C-alpha positions, 0 to 999 in steps of 0.5 A: 202081407210080406210074402205078398209084396215079395211076389209083387215084386217079383212080378213087377220086376219082370214086367219091366224086364221085358219092356226094357229088353223090348227096345234093345232085341229089336234094334239087332233084328232090324236088318233080318226083318227088313229082308225078311219083310222086303221093307227097304223103308219104314223100318225107322217106322218100327222103332219110331211106333213103340217109342211114340205110344211108349211116350203119350202114354205114360201120364195116362196109365200113372192116372189109370192105376190111380183111379182103378189101382195098381193090380188091374192097370198091370194086368191090362198092361201085361195083356195089351203087352202079350197080345201086341207081341203075338201080333208082331210076331205073325205080322205079314208086312211091315204095315202090320208090324208097324201098327203091332209095335204101335200097341206094344209100346202102349202096353210097355208103357204101363208096365214101366210106369205101374211098376215105378207107382206100385213100388212106391205104394208098397214100399218106404224109402228104406226098402226101396232104397234096399231093393234097388240093387234088384232093379240095377241087376234087372236093367243092367241084364236088359242093356247087356244082354238085349242086343246080343240076344236080339242078334243070336234070335235073329240069327237062329230061329228068326226075328219073330222069336224076339216077339214070341219069347215074350208070351212065356214070360207075360205068364208069371208076370200076370200071375204074380201081379195079380196075387201080389198086388193090391186091388184098390176098390173105387171110392169116388165118382172120378172119371177117366180124363178122356178129353186131356188124353186126347189133347196130350196124345196129340202134342205127344205125337208132334213131339215124338214125330220131330224127334224121330222122323229126319225128314219131319224135323227138317221140313220147311212145311212140317216142322213148323206144322208140327211145332205149333200143333205141339204148342196148341194142343199143349196150351189146350191141355194144361188148360183142361187140367185147370178146369177139369174136375178129375185131371190127367194131370192134377195140378197138385202135383205141381203145388209141391215146389220140389216135385214141380221142379223135378219134373222141369229137371227130369225134362231137361236131363232127358233132352241132353242125354236121351237126346244125344243118345243118337249122336254119341257113336258118331263121336266114337265113329270120328276117331276109332274103327268099328269094333273100337268105337264098340268098345267105347260105348261100353264105358257108358254103360259102365257108368250107368251100372257103376252109378247104379250099384253104388246108389243102391249101397250108398242112398242108405246112408245118405238119403237126400234124393235132391243131392243124389239129383244134382251130382247126377246134374253135374256129372251130366255136365262135365261128361258132355262137355268133355265129349264136346271137346273130344269131337272138336279135336277128331274123336279123342278117346282119352276124352271121349272115354271118361265123357261116355262114363260120366254121362252114363253115370248122370242118367243112372244119377239122374233117373235113380234120385228122382225116381225114389224123390217121386216115389217117397214125397208124392201124395199117395193118391196122385202117385201114379200121376207123379210117376207118369209125369217124371218118366213123360218129361224125361222121355219127351224131353229126350225126343224134342232134344234129339230134334233140336240139337240136330237142327242146330248141327245142320244149321250152324254147320251144315252136317254132322262131321266133327263141327256139327258134332261139336255143337250138338254136345256143347247145347247139351252140356248148357242144357244140363247145366241149367238143369242142375240150376233149376234142380230142386236143393232139399237138405233134410231127410224130412222133406223127402219122405211121403206127404201123406 
């Protein structure tokens, strides 16, 4: 059984690596894609399409894994991701590439959520913490190696190879997953909630559109339409989940006050940290040339890696995940406030660098703590739903945050110069402070153990 778990773990890590590398590699190749496909417009949609389906499909994959088992869910995700990668590589025009990217995001979402859920099924808390080092290494390799790899492939054999490389990687991921992950025979007559999925897709698509398409986020016509669509679809989705015999997101998840607060905190932290990612480079560019800007941004990655490594080593001695989550929220508040002050003073590097380091560490701390909390506290029958809810809250919060913070800057200062960026990061710091005030505070290690 131990060997089987190690095979499954290797397959899950490989799947997560493919999904995490996907967007990072693509970004560096966008100029080459635009030139080759003669696409002056639509390049933003290439990234937005994958982001849309990746975000919206997150809770769907969690529920599919709960109903049909992690082995089937993971295998399906690998096959969809591989097929979409082949389509991306063969795309003859920008429209075909956008559609293929949407399908690829659907598969990538399944790789991430199924992996997190399966790890919670395969290992107890202490073993999960011990294996955090490997997950940190995968994350570091994807973060540091993704953009250079994308640039090298685009400049060498061509941008289509950034998708083709997924095909040979998908084969061992699929084989390892099929051999190592446990199959779960259906023991009930529960059915997948199709109507709830459709409502969630509509609400999520509206949020993603606001967060990724500037013209929609700032349109006097489409902004209220999309906001209204989000509210109505969201209301109907919540109503459906309360009444459906087999809901997509079970209300039982939110019966646990710790998990309910963790989902809320993930959404707020996602808005503050994910939502400001687009604006970080703009602040760095205020007081530095292009090369120095790149070096400053390394501070954010360094913060992620330092905290991730420390978490893997220290969490076994200090296993209260809620304290780690609160620590991450405080780090994020301090870092975002420092960046706001740096923006007000024209991007002062001595304030900006520690601020970037702090928000990188905050992102790693919040993500690691609340993922392990969900893996170890959730009911085993609702593990996928719980992890899907946490991930969806973080991603959707980031998209909503990017739209709201950008709107505040434009409405308050008329642009994204130093005053506008100061508004963005001050608002993000306030959001992160609310996340800290909302975060659950459980002090006993027994309170974060499996409820099953």
